[in-house]
DOGU-316493 format. One record per residue: residue in three letters; x, z, y of N, C-alpha, C, CB in turn. Coordinates in steps of 0.2 Angstrom, whole numbers, plus 2048, in hexadecimal, padded with zeros to 3 digits. Glycine has a CB too. Layout:
BEGIN
alaXZYXZYXZYXZY;...
END
This chain:
BEGIN
met8048007FA8008008008048008067FB806800;thr8027FD80B8067FC8128028008178077F5814;met80680181D8038058227FD801825808807827;thr7FD7FB8257F87F78287F27F48237FB7F082B;glu7F27F781D7ED7F58187E67F881B7EF7F8811;ala7E17F48197DA7F681B7D97FD8187D57F181A;arg7D580181B7D38088197CE8078137D180C81E;pro7CF80B80E7CA80B8087C380D80B7CC80F802;ser7BE80D8077B78108097B881780A7B280E803;pro7B381A80E7B382180F7B38258097AD823813;ala7B08248047B08287FE7B78287FB7AB8257F9;ala7BA8237FB7C18227F87C68257FC7C381B7F6;ser7C58258027CB8278077CA82E80A7CC82380C;gly7C48318097C383880C7C18388137C983C80B;gly7BE8328157BC83181C7B683581D7BC82A81E;val7B38348237AD8378257A78348237AD83882D;glu7A383782079C83481D798831823799838819;pro79482C82279082A82878B83082B78B825826;gln78A83582778583A82978983F82E78283E824;gly79083E82F79484283379684883078F844839;gln79684982979984F8267A084E823794851820;pro7A58518267AC8508247AD85181C7B1854828;val7B184D8197B284D8127B98508117B184680F;arg7BA85580D7C085880C7C48558067C085F80B;ala7C08538017C48507FB7C784A7FD7BF84F7F5;gly7CD8497FB7D18437FD7D58438047CC83D7FE;trp7D58498067DA84A80C7E184880B7D985180F;phe7E38498057EA8478037EB8408037EC84A7FD;ser7E683C8037E78358027E38318087E48327FC;thr7E083580C7DC8318127E182E8177D7836815;ser7DE8288197E182581F7DD8258257E481F81D;asp7D78288247D282882A7D582C8307CB82B828;his7D58298367D982C83B7D583383D7D9828841;lys7CF83383C7CB83983E7CD83F8397C383883D;asp7CE83E8337D084382E7D78458307D0841827;val7DB8408317E28428337E38468397E783B833;gly7DF84483E7DF8488447DD84F8437DA845849;arg7D785083F7D585783E7DB85B83B7CF85783A;leu7DE8588367E485C8327E985E8377E685782D;tyr7EB85983C7F085B8417EE8618457F1855845;leu7E88618477E586684C7E686D8497DE86484E;val7E386D8437E387483F7EA87683E7DE874839;thr7EE87283B7F58748397F98768407F986E836;ala7F88728457FC87484B7F987B84E7FA86F851;leu7F387C84D7F188384F7F488984B7E988384F;ile7F48878457F888C8417FF88D8437F888A839;phe80288884480988984780A88C84E80D882847;leu80488B85280488F8588048968577FE88D85C;val8008988528008A08508078A284E7FB8A184B;val80A89E84A8118A08488168A184E81489A843;ser81589C85381A89C8598188A285D81989685D;ala8118A385E80F8A98638118B08608078A8864;val8108B08598128B78568198B885680F8B784E;gly81D8B28568248B38578268B585E8288AC855;ala8238B38638248B586A8228BC86A8208B086E;leu81D8BE86781B8C58678208CA8648148C6864;leu8238C885F8288CC85B82E8CC86082A8C8855;leu8308C78638358C78688348CC86E8378C086B;gly82E8CC87082C8D087682C8D78748258CF878;ile82A8D986D82A8E086B8328E286B8278E0864;glu8368DE86883D8E08688408E186F8418DA864;arg83D8DE8748408DF87B83D8E587E8408D987E;leu8398E887B8358EE87F83A8F38808308F187A;asp83F8F487C8448FA87D84B8F787B843900879;gly8508FA87D8578F887C8588F887485C8FC880;gly85C8F387285E8F386B8588EF86785F8FA868;leu8598EF8608558EB85C8518F08578588E6858;gln84B8F08578478F58538448F184C8418F7857;val8428EB84C83F8E88478448E38438398E5849;leu8478DF84784B8DA8458538DB84684A8D3848;asp8578D884285E8D98448608D48498638D883D;arg8678D484B8698CF8508688C884E8708D1852;gln86A8C684886A8BF8468638BD84586D8BE83F;ala85E8C18438578BF8428548BE8498538C483E;phe8568C384E8538C28548558BC8588558C8859;thr85C8BA85785E8B485A85B8AE8578668B3859;arg85A8AE8508578A884D84F8A784F8578A9845;leu84C8AD8508458AD8528448AA8598428B4851;ser8498AC85D8498AA86484A8A286584E8AD868;thr84C89F85F84D89785F84789585B85389585C;leu84489885783E89685383889585783D89A84D;val83789A85C83189A8608308948648318A1865;pro83589286883488C86C83488686783A88B871;glu83888586283788085D83087F85A83C880858;ala82D88585882788485582188385B82588B852;gly82288686181E88486681E87D86881F88986C;ala82387A86982487386B82386E86682B87286E;leu82786F86082786A85B82186B85582D86A858;leu81F87185581A87284F81387385281C87884B;phe81287485980C87585C80A87086180B87C85F;val80D87086780B86C86C80B86486B80F86D872;val81186286881285B86780D859861819859865;pro80D85C85B80885A85680185B85880A85D850;phe7FF86085C7F886185D7F585B8617F7867862;phe7F98598667F785386A7F784D8677FA853871;leu7FC84C8627FC84685E7F684685A802847859;gly7F484C8577EE84C8537E784B8577ED853850;ala7E784D85D7E184C8627E18458637E2850868;ala7E78428657E783B8667E68368607EE839869;thr7E883885A7E68358547DF8348537EA83884E;tyr7DB83A8547D483A8547D18368597D2841853;leu7D28378607CE8368657D082F8687CF83B86A;val7D782D8687D982786C7D58218697E082686B;pro7D48208627D081A8607C981A8637D0819859;leu7C68208637BF8218667BF81F86D7BC828864;gln7C48228717C48218787C581987A7C982587B;val7C98168767CA80F8787C580A8757D180D877;gly7C180D8707BC80886D7BF8058677B9804872;ala7C48088647C680485E7C38078577CE80685D;pro7C28038527BF80584C7C48098487BD7FF848;asp7CA8098497CF80D8457D580E8497D080A83E;ile7DA8128477E081284A7E580D8477E381A849;ala7EA80B84B7EE8068497F38098447F380384F;phe7F580583F7F98088397F780F83780180983C;ala7F180E8347ED8148327F181882D7E681382F;arg7F48158287F88188237FF81B8267FA81481D;gly80181882B80781B82E80582183280A816833;ser7FF8228357FD8288387FC82D8337F682683C;ala7F982C82D7F88318287FF8338267F482F822;leu80482F82580B83182280E83582880F82A821;ala80D83482E81083883380E83F83380E83583A;tyr80784083180584783180884B82B7FD84782F;trp80884882580B84B81F81384C82080A847819;thr81684882481D84982581E84F82A820842829;tyr81984F82F81A85583381885B830814854839;leu81485B82B81286282781886482380C861823;ile81B85F82082186181C82786382082385A818;gly82885F82682D86182A82C86882D82E85C830;gly82686A82F82487083282587682D81D870835;ala82387582782387A82282B87B82081F87881C;thr82F87682083687681E83987A82483987081D;leu83787982A83B87C83083A88482F83887A837;val83388682E83288D82E83689082882A88E82D;ala83588D82283988F81C84088F81D83788A816;ala84388B82084A88B82284C89182684D884825;tyr84889382B84A89982F84989F82A845899835;ala84489F8268438A58228488A681D83C8A481E;ala84C8A081B8518A08168588A281A85289A812;gly8588A382085E8A482486189E8278638A781F;gly85D89982986089382C86089483485C88D82A;gly86288F83786288F83E86988E84185E895841;phe86988E84887088D84B87489384A86F88C852;glu87289984987689F8478748A28408758A484C;gly87289D83C87089F8358758A283186C899832;ser8738A582B8788A88268788A48208758AF824;ser87489E82087589A81A87689381C86E89A816;asp87B89081987D88981B878884818884887818;val87588581287088180F86A88181486E883808;ala86888781586288881A86388582086088F81A;thr86988582386A88282A86A87A82987188482C;asp86C87882386B87082286486F82286F86E81C;leu86087381E85987181E855872825855876819;tyr85887682985587783085687183485987D833;leu85C86E83385E86883785A862834865867837;leu85986282E85685C82B84E85D82D85685C823;ser84B86382D84486482F84386183684286B82E;leu84886283A84786084184785884184C863846;ile84B85583D84C84E83D84584B83A85284C838;val84284E83583C84C83283684D83783A85182C;leu83685283B83185384083284E84683285A843;thr83884C84783984684C83684084A84084684E;val83883E84383583884082E838840838837839;ala82B83E83E82383E83E82083D84582184583B;thr82383F84A82183E851821837853825843856;val82783485182782D85382282884F82E82A852;thr82182A84981D82684581582784781D82883D;ala81382D84980D82E84C80C82A85280B83584C;leu81182B85681082885D81082085D816829861;val81381D85881381685780B814856817813851;ser8088178518018168507FC8178567FE81A84A;ile7FD81C8597F981E85F7FA8198657FA825862;leu80081886780281386C80080C86B80981386E;ala80080A8647FE8038637F780386380080185B;thr7F38088627EC8088637EA80786A7E980E860;val7ED80B86E7EB80A8757ED8038787EF81087A;ile7F38018767F57FA8797F17F48767FC7F9877;ala7F07F486F7ED7EE86C7E67EF86A7F17ED866;leu7E37F486A7DC7F58677D77F786B7DC7FA861;arg7D87F68727D37F88777CC7F48767D57F887E;ala7C77F78787C07F38787C07EE87D7BA7F887A;pro7BC7E987C7BC7E38817BA7E68887B67DE87F;gly7BE7E388D7BD7E58947C17EB8967B67E6895;met7C47EF8917C77F58937CF7F38947C77FA88D;thr7D07F289A7D77F189D7DB7F789C7D77ED8A4;met7E17F689D7E57FC89D7E48018A37ED7FB89D;leu7E27FF8A87E08038AE7D98068AD7E07FF8B4;arg7D58048A87CF8078A67CF80C8A07C98028A5;thr7D580D89E7D68128987D581989A7DE811896;pro7D181C8967D08238977D68278987CC826891;leu7D682D89C7DC83089E7DF8348997DA8358A4;phe7DB8368947DF83988E7E383488A7DA83D88A;ser7E082F8897E48298857EA82788A7DF823884;trp7E98268907EE8248947F48298947EB82389C;ser7F28308947F78358947FB83588E7F483C895;val7F88338887FB83288280082C8827F683287C;leu7FD82788580182188680882288A7FD81B889;val80782589080D82589481182B89180B82789B;gly80E83188F81283688D81583588680E83C88C;gly81183288281483087B81982A87C80E82E877;gly81882688081D82088182482388381B81B886;val82482888882B82B88A82D82F88482A82F890;ile82983388082C83787A82F83287582683B877;leu82B82C87482E82787083582587282982186F;leu83782587883D82387A84282987983D821881;thr83F82F87A84383587A84583887384083B87D;ala84083786E84183A86784783786483B838863;pro84883086484E82E86085583186384F826861;val85583386985B83686C85C83D86885B837874;leu85684186885684786585884685D84F84B865;ala85584185A85784085385E83F85285383A850;ala86183B85786983985686D84085786A83485B;arg86B84485B86F84A85C86E84F85686C84E862;leu86884F85386785384D86B85084786085384B;val86B84984686F84684187784884286F83F841;glu87984884888084A84A881851848881849851;leu87D85684A87E85D84887D85E84087886184B;phe87985A83D87885B83687F859832873857833;ile88285383488885183188E85683388A84A834;arg88E85883989385D83B89386383789385E842;his88C86683688C86C83288C86B82B88586F834;his88A86682888A86582189186481E88585F81F;phe89586082289C85F8208A186382289E858821;ser8A08678278A586C82A8A287382A8A786A831;gly89C87482989987B82889887E82F89E87F824;glu89987A83589887D83B89487883F89F87D83F;leu89187B84588D87884989087785088687B84A;gly89687985089A87885789A87E85B89787285A;asp89B87D86189B88386689488686789E88186C;pro89388C86A88C88F86B88888A87088D89586F;gln88B88587388688187788387B87388A87E87D;ser88487B86D88187686987A876869884876862;tyr87787C86987087C86986D87986F86E884869;gly87087887486E87487A86D86D878873875880;leu87086A87386F86387186886286E87486186C;val86586886C85E86886985986B86E85D86C863;ser85A87087185687487685487087C85887A877;trp85786B87E85586788484E86488385A862885;phe84C86387D84686087B84086487E84585E874;trp84186A87F83B86F88183E87288883987487C;gly84387088B84587389184486E89784D874891;val84786F89D84686B8A384A8648A284886F8A9;pro84785F8A384085E8A583B85C89F83F8588AA;thr83D85C89983985989483385D89283E85888D;ala83486389382E86789282886589582F86F893;met82886289B82385F89F82085989B82585D8A6;leu82485689882285089581D85288F82884C892;leu81F85788B81B85988581485B88781F85F882;val81385D88D80C85F88F80885A89380C866892;val80B85489380784F89780084E89480B848897;pro7FF84E88D7F884D88A7F485388C7F984C883;ala7F785988D7F285E88F7F085D8967F686588F;ala7F485A89A7F18588A17EC8538A07F78558A5;gly7ED84E89C7E884989A7E184C8987EA844895;val7E28518947DB8558927D88578987DD85A88D;ala7DC85B89D7D985D8A37D58588A77DE8618A7;ala7D98528A77D684D8AB7D084A8A87DB8478AC;glu7CF84B8A27C884989F7C384E8A07CA847897;val7C585489F7C085989E7BD85B8A57C386089B;val7C185C8AA7BF85E8B17B985A8B47C585F8B6;pro7BA8538B47B584F8B77AE84F8B47B78488B8;val7AF84F8AD7A884F8A97A58568AA7AA84E8A2;leu7A885C8AA7A58628AA7A38648B17A98678A7;thr7A58608B67A38628BD79E85C8BF7A98628C2;ala79C8588BB7988528BC79A84E8C27918558BE;ser7A184D8C27A48498C87A98448C57A884E8CC;arg7AC8418C97B183C8C77B783D8CB7AF8358C8;leu7BD83A8C97C383A8CD7C28358D37C98388C9;arg7C48378D97C38328DE7C682B8DC7C78348E4;glu7CB82B8D97CF8258D77D28268D07D48228DC;his7CF8228CB7D18228C47D98218C47CE81E8BF;arg7DB81C8C77E281A8C77E78208CA7E38148CB;ala7E48248CE7E88298D17EA82E8CB7E482D8D7;gly7E58308C77E68348C17EB8308BC7E08358BD;met7EB82A8BC7F08278B77F78278BA7EE81F8B7;val7F78268C17FE8278C480182E8C37FE8258CB;val7FD8338C47FF83A8C380283B8BC7FA83F8C5;leu7FE8398B780083A8B08068368AF7FA8388AC;ala8078308B180D82C8B081382F8B380C8258B3;ala8128328B98178368BD81A83C8B98158388C4;leu8158408B68178458B281B8438AC8118498AF;ala81983E8A981D83B8A38248398A581983689F;leu8248358AA82A8328AC82F8378AE82A82D8B1;leu82D83C8B28328418B48338468AF82E8458BA;gly8308468A983184A8A383684789F82B84B8A0;phe8398418A083E83E89C84484289D83E83689D;gly84784589784D84989885284889384B850898;ala85284289085784188B85E84188E85683B887;trp85E83E89486583E89886784489A86483989E;ala86384A89A86585089C8678558978608538A0;gln86985389186A85788B87185A88C869854885;val87685788F87C85A89087D85F895881854891;glu88086489488086A8998838688A0884870896;ala8888648A088B8628A688685E8AA89185D8A5;ser88185A8A787D8568AC87885B8B08798528A7;arg8778618AE8738658B18758688B887186B8AD;asp87B8668BA87D8678C187D8618C588486A8C0;asp87B85C8C287B8558C68758568CB87A84F8C1;leu8758528D08708518D586A84E8D287284D8DB;leu86A8498CD8658468CA86184C8C78678418C5;tyr8648508C38608558BF85C85A8C486585A8BB;ile86085C8CA85C8608CE85685C8D18618628D4;ala8578568D38528528D684C8518D285484B8D9;val84D8508CB84884F8C68448558C584A84C8C0;ser84885B8C58458618C48408638CA84A8678C3;leu8428628D083E8638D683885E8D68428638DC;ala8398588D48348538D582E8548D083784C8D4;gly8308588CA82B8598C582585E8C882E85D8C0;val8268618CE8218658D181B8618D482486A8D6;leu81D85B8D68198578DA8138548D681C8518DD;pro8148518D080E84F8CC80A8558CA81084B8C6;ala80D85A8C88098608C68048628CC80D8668C4;leu8078638D28038658D77FD85F8D98078668DE;ala7FF8598D87FB8538D97F58548D47FE84D8D9;leu7F68558CE7F18568C97EC85C8CB7F48578C2;leu7EF8618CD7EB8678CF7E78658D57EF86D8D0;gly7E98618D97E685F8DF7E085A8DD7EA85C8E4;val7E28558D97DD8508D77D78548D47E084B8D3;leu7D88588CF7D385B8CB7CF8608CF7D685E8C5;gly7D38648D37D08698D87CB8658DD7D586C8DC;asp7CD85F8DF7C885B8E37C28598DF7CC8558E6;thr7C38578D97BE8558D57B985A8D47C18528CE;ala7BC8608D27B78668D17B38688D77BB86C8CE;arg7B78688DD7B386A8E37AD8658E57B88698E9;arg7AE85F8E37A985A8E57A385A8E07AC8538E5;gly7A485D8DA79F85D8D579C8648D47A285C8CE;arg7988658CF79586B8CD79986F8C878D86A8CB;ile79C8758CB7A08798C679B87E8C27A587D8CA;val79B87D8BC7988818B779D8848B379287D8B4;arg79D88B8B27A288E8AE7A188C8A77A28958AF;lys7A58888A47A588689D7AC88789A7A287F89C;ala7AD8898947B388A8917B88858927B288C88A;pro7B687E8907BB8798917BD8788987B887288F;leu7B987989D7BB8788A47C087E8A67B58798A9;leu7BF8848A47C388A8A57CA8888A27C18908A3;leu7CA88689C7D08858987D487F89B7CF884891;ala7D187A89D7D48748A07D78768A77CF86E8A1;leu7D48798AB7D787B8B27DC8808B17D187E8B6;gly7DC8858AC7E188A8AB7E78868A87DF88F8A5;ala7E78818A47EC87D8A27F087A8A87EA87789D;val7EC8778AD7EF8748B37F38798B77EA8708B7;val7F087F8B87F38858BC7FA8868B97EF88B8BC;his7FA8878B28018888AF8058838AF7FF88A8A7;leu80387C8AF8078778B080B8778B78038708B0;val8078798BC80B87A8C38108808C280587C8C8;leu80E8858BF81388B8BE8198898BB80F8918BB;gly8188858B581E8838B182287E8B581B87F8AB;ala81F8798B98228758BD8278788C381E8708C1;leu82487D8C68278818CB82D8858C88238868CE;ala82C8888C283288B8BE8378868BC82F88F8B8;gly8358808BA83A87B8B883E8798BE8378758B5;ala83B8788C483E8768CA84487B8CC8398758D0;leu8428828CC8478878CE84C8878C884488D8CF;leu84B8868C28508868BD8558818BE84C8868B6;gly85387B8C18578768C185C8768C785486F8C2;ile85C87C8CB86087D8D18668818CE85D8808D7;pro86C87E8CE8728828CB8738898CF87887E8CB;ala8728898D687488E8DA8708958D887388D8E1;leu86B8948D586789A8D386989D8CD85F8988D3;glu86D8998C987089C8C386B89F8BE8758A18C4;leu86589B8BD86089D8B886089B8B185989B8BB;arg8658968B08668948A98698998A586A88D8A9;gly86689989F86889E89A8658A589B87089F89B;thr8618A68A085D8AC8A18568AC89E85D8AE8A8;ala8528B189F84B8B189D8478AC8A18498B889D;trp84A8AA8A68468A58AA84489F8A684A8A38B0;glu84989D8A284889789D84289889884F896899;ala84289E89683C8A08918368A089583D8A788E;gly8368A289B8308A289F82D89B8A18318A68A6;his8328978A28308908A382D88D89D83688C8A5;phe83088E89782D88B89182688E89083288D88B;glu82589589181F89888F8198968948208A0890;ala81B89489A81689289F81388B89C8188918A6;leu81888789A81688089881388089181C87B899;ile81688388C81488288580E88788481A883880;phe80F88D88580A89288480489288980D899883;gly80689088F80188F8947FD88889480489089B;thr8018838977FE87D8977FC87A89180387889B;gly80187A88C8008778857FA87A881806877881;ala7FA8818817F588487D7EE8848807F788C87C;leu7EE8858877E788488A7E587D88A7E8887892;gly7E987888B7E787188A7E48708837ED86D88C;ala7E887387E7E58728777DE8758767EA875872;tyr7DD87B8797D787F8787D287B87C7D888687B;ala7D38788827CE8748867CC86E8827D187288D;ala7D186B87E7CF86587A7CB8678757D6862878;leu7CC86C8717C886F86C7C187086E7CB875868;trp7C08748737B98768767B68708787BA87B87B;tyr7B986B87B7B686587E7B48608797BA862883;trp7B885F8747B785986F7B585C8687BD85586E;ala7B48628687B28658617AC86285E7B086C862;pro7A78608637A185C8607A385685D79C85B865;lys7A88528607AA84C85D7AE84D8577AD848863;leu7B28528577B78538527B385584B7BC858854;trp7AF85A84C7AC85D8467A485D8467AE864845;gly7A185B84C79A85B84C79786284E797859846;val79B86785079986D85279C86F85979B87384D;arg79987485C79B87686379E87D861796877868;leu7A487E8647A88858647A48898697AF884865;gly7A58908677A189586B7A38958727A289C867;glu79F8968777A089687E7A489D87F79A896882;gly7A18A287C7A48A987D7AB8A987B7A08AE87A;ser7AC8A78757B38A78727B88A28767B38A586B;gly7B589D8797B989887D7BB89C8847B689287F;thr7B78A08867B88A388C7BE8A988B7B28A788F;leu7BD8AC8857C28B18837C98AE8827BF8B587D;ala7C98A887F7CF8A487E7D28A38847CE89E87A;phe7CE8A18897D18A08907D48A68937CC89D895;phe7D18AC8927D38B28957DA8B48927CE8B8894;leu7DA8B488B7E08B68887E68B08897DE8B6880;gly7E48AA8887E98A58897EC8A48907E689E887;phe7E78A48957EA8A389C7EE8A989E7E48A28A1;trp7EA8AF89E7EE8B58A17F38B889C7E98BB8A1;gly7F38B78967F88B88917FF8B48937F68B788A;ala7FE8AD8938038A98958068AA89C8018A2894;ala8028AC8A08048AE8A78088B48A77FE8AE8AC;leu8068B98A48098BF8A48108BE8A08058C58A0;leu8108BB89A8168BA89781B8B689B8158B6890;ala8198B089E81D8AC8A18208AF8A881A8A58A3;val81C8B28AC81E8B58B28228BB8B18178B78B6;ala8218BF8AC8268C48AB82D8C28A98238C98A5;asp82D8BD8A58348BA8A38378B68A98338B589D;leu8338B38AD8368B08B38398B58B88308AC8B7;ala8358BB8B88378C08BD83E8C38BA8328C68BE;asn83E8C48B38448C78B084A8C38B18438C88A8;gly8498BC8B184F8B88B28518B88B984D8B18AF;leu84C8B88BD84E8B88C58518BE8C78488B68C9;leu84E8C48C584F8CA8C88548CE8C48498CE8C9;ser8548CD8BE8598D18BA85E8CD8B68558D58B4;asp85E8C78B78638C38B48638C48AC86A8C48B7;gln85D8C68A985D8C78A285E8C189E8568CA8A0;pro8638C189A8648BB89585E8BA89186A8BC891;arg85D8B488F8578B288B8568B68858578AA88A;ala85B8B788185B8BB87B85E8C287B85E8B7875;ala85D8C58818608CC88285C8D187E8618CD889;thr85F8D687C85C8DC87A85E8E387D85C8DC872;glu8638E28818668E88848658E788C86E8E9883;phe8638ED88F8618EC8968638F289A8598EC897;glu86A8F489886D8FA89C86E8F88A38738FB899;gly86C8FD8A786C8FC8AF8678F78B28738F98B0;glu8628F58AE85D8F18B18568F58B085C8EA8AD;ala8548F88B684E8FC8B58488F88B584E9018BC;leu8488F28B88428EE8B88418EA8B18438E98BE;ala8468E88AE8468E48A88418E78A384D8E38A5;pro8428EE8A183D8F089C8368EF89E83F8F789A;val8348F08A482D8F08A682B8E98A682C8F28AE;leu82F8E48A882D8DD8A782D8DB8A08328D98AB;asn8318DD89C8318DC89482A8DE8918378DF891;gly8288E48948228E789181C8E28938218EE894;ala81C8E08998178DB89B8178D58978188DA8A3;ala81D8D289681E8CC89281B8CD88B8258CA892;ala81D8D388881A8D58818138D588181D8DB87F;leu8108D88868088D88878068D18878068DC88D;gly8098CD88B8078C688C8078C288580B8C2891;ala80D8C388280E8C087B8088C28768158C1879;ala8068C88778018CB8727FB8C78748008D2873;met7F98C687A7F38C387C7F38BB87A7F28C3884;val7F98B887B7F98B18797F88B18718008AE87B;ala7FC8B586D7FB8B58667F48B68648008BA863;leu7F08BB8677EA8BD8667E58B78677E78C3869;gly7E68B386D7E28AE86F7E38A886A7E48AB875;ala7EA8A78677EB8A28627E78A385C7F28A1861;val7E78AA85A7E48AB8537DC8AA8547E58B3852;leu7D98AC85A7D28AC85C7D08A485B7D18AE863;val7D48A085E7D289985F7D38968587D7895863;thr7D88978547D989584D7D38978497DF89784A;ala7D189E8497CC8A08457C589D8477CB8A8846;gln7C489C84E7BE8998507BD89284D7BE899858;val7C288E84D7C288784B7C08878437C888484C;ile7C488B8407C388B8387BC88E8367C9890835;val7BA8948397B48978387AE8928397B389D83B;arg7AE88F83F7A988A8417A888483D7AA888849;ile7AE88283B7AE87C8367AB87E8307B5879836;arg7AD88382D7AB8858267A38888267AF88B823;arg7A188B82B79B88E82B79588982D79A89482F;arg79788483179288083379487883179288083B;arg79787882B79887282879286D82879C872822;gly79286782B78D86382B788864830789864824;ala78886983478386A83A78586583F78487283C;arg78086284278185D84778186084E77C858846;ala78585E85278585F85978285985D78C86185C;asp78185986377F85386778484E86777C85586E;asp78284886778884386878C84386E78583C867;asp78884587378C84687A78984C87E78B84087E;pro78C85287C78985887F78B85988678B85E87B;trp79185688879385788F79185289479B85888F;gly78E84D89278D84789679384389878A84989D;gly79784289279E83F89379D8388967A183F88D;ala7A38358987A382F89C7A782A8987A682F8A2;thr7AB82B8927AF82788F7AC8258887B682988E;leu7AF8208847AC81D87F7AB8228797AF81787D;glu7AF8278787AE82B8727A882F8727B4831872;trp7A482F87879E83287879882D87779D83687F;ala79A82787579582287479382186D79781B877;thr79682686979582586179382C85F79C82385E;thr79182C85878F83385679483885578C83184F;ser79283E85479684485479584784D795849859;pro79B8478487A184384979F83B8487A5845843;pro7A48378497A28308497A282D8427A882C84D;pro79F82784179F82483A7A682283879A81E83A;pro7A781F8327AD81D8307B08188347AD81A829;thr7AC8138377AE80E83B7AE8108437AA80883A;asn7AD8168447AD81984B7A781784F7B381784F;phe7A581184F79F80F85379B80A84F7A180B859;glu79480B85078F80784C78E80185078980B84B;gly7917FB84E7907F58517957F48567897F5854;pro7967EE85979B7EC85E7997EF86579B7E585F;leu79F7F186879E7F486F79D7EE8747A47F8871;pro7997EF8797987EB87F79F7EB8837927EC883;val79F7E68877A57E688C7A67EC8907A57DF890;val7AB7EF8917AD7F58957AF7F289C7B27F9892;arg7AC7F48A17AD7F28A87B07F88AD7A87EE8AB;ser7B17FE8AA7B38038AE7B68088AA7AC8068B2;pro7BA80D8AE7BD8138AA7B88178A77C28168AE;tyr7B28178AA7AC81C8A87A68188A67AA8208AE;pro7A78148A07A181089E79B81389D7A380C898;leu79B81A89A79481D89979181F89F795823894;ser7958228A47928248AA78F81E8AE7978278AF;asp7938188AE7908128B178A8108AE79580D8B1;ala7898118A778380F8A477D8138A678480F89C;gly77F8198A777981E8AA77781C8B177B8258A9;asp77C81A8B577B8188BC7778128BD7818188C0;asp77980D8B97768068BB7758028B577B8028C0;ala7748058AF7738018A97787FC8A876C7FE8A9;gly77F7FE8A87847F98A87857F78A178A7FC8AA;pro78C7F589F78D7F189978C7F58937947EF89A;val78C7FB89378A7FF88D78480388E79080488B;gly77F80089277980489377580688D775800897;asp77380288976E80488477280887F76B7FE880;asp77880687D77B80A87877D81187A782806875;ala77F81188078181888377B81C88478481788A;ala77581988676F81E88776D82088076A81A88A;ser76D81C87B76B81F87476F82487276B81986F;asn77682587477A82A87277B830877781827870;gly77783087C77783588177C83588677983C87D;gly78082F88678582F88B78382D89278B82A889;ala77D82989277A82789877782D89C776821897;glu77683389977383889C77783D8A076F83C897;ala77D83A8A278283E8A677F8408AC78883B8A7;gly77A83C8AF77783E8B677C83D8BC7758458B5;arg7818398BB7868388C17848318C478D8388BE;
END
């Protein structure tokens, strides 16, 4: 079988039945992009719990001088596992999964391009993620005690990079080649656009990371060493300045989709949203900045400072959209706006981190920058996507109360965690992996606040994961409205969940970035079909 072979029938492949009830038998062999997307989402949430609990353990260890639970080597390894799991096992694969499911629906495609390649990417990611965690448990890592486990650790990172590239090829090809009639690139929905621009830059960045990992693997396997202590910088740049901004571009795309719909408004100019998202992606390209010496260059400083501008622009665009609409407190709206606020915080932290005179590199400020973007923007953006698209994903709506609680825990937990670490790095010059704070009266207080924030983030991750799993299991087969929000893009013009071919019958010509809203306004090109599915009842 090839990656481009036509998909088997739903019964044979484990796809979604026409009645909208997900089929679990056959998940190991399915190539239905909807099944693959669901698998990505649930797996990534589990890895978020792993990363958040790891951050909590690090916070507990820093409550007092010395180590209480872990030894020095375990503490150091955990301090590298947390960002790796947060970036490579949660944020990147979660939005790959969301895109795998949603992009074909948003662009009006009957399937994802290279469907078998997309399924292969998920299983490669799962194997790589499990191997990464197992390698750490066996004593691997940059300061690991086992040479074999360290080899497995490096191999797992290579496997995860290959999985990311494979998934992106399928998604980007879908956006480029399988759009509905009339949907020009400038009419692409903003989430799909964010995946296109963000994923395109990651597609250029990932091979550089893979090359560095192969270099480190060869060095370690044949010499038993990873080089000097700065070698970890050859990997960690992927979730540092400026690349961390790139990883959360799809979360910004989620916010750009959710805010206009839930405020019954529109962006003043769709292209303005596209420009802002593209700027976030382009300024997040950081493969050139992996060498330590480059971080004193004027270009590095300029890119770090410039990263603030698209983040502020996105906040302004969405704030203006919400102001002109009707703000109703709904969980997806709270989560989306919270993600954008943390994006601004992370951008500001990255801007200051890029200024050599402040001497923030190597301090807890770096951890705060990561936490604001990954645990703040990434996690809140993921929660917003789940609460907004759950009817389309599983045919059920997630609880409004639990969504509001997830916002409280996620937003304030990430804010407390990130701000405390930022303050520790700025005021106390606390090293990122420090456990001794002699002479620093403020550090223990800030570490206590960070530990509390980490506990809130971990609790929020557990709550969201449990909410998703329980709702799916207890309400299996229960139908939600096809368009409960009054959505404006094509995924809301089909059933919830969609049939195996995504849409029943051919789609009419698309003449706007908001085809369903236009249909409700003036009986436009998708008028009858959209009205029959609830999309024309947006009232805009």
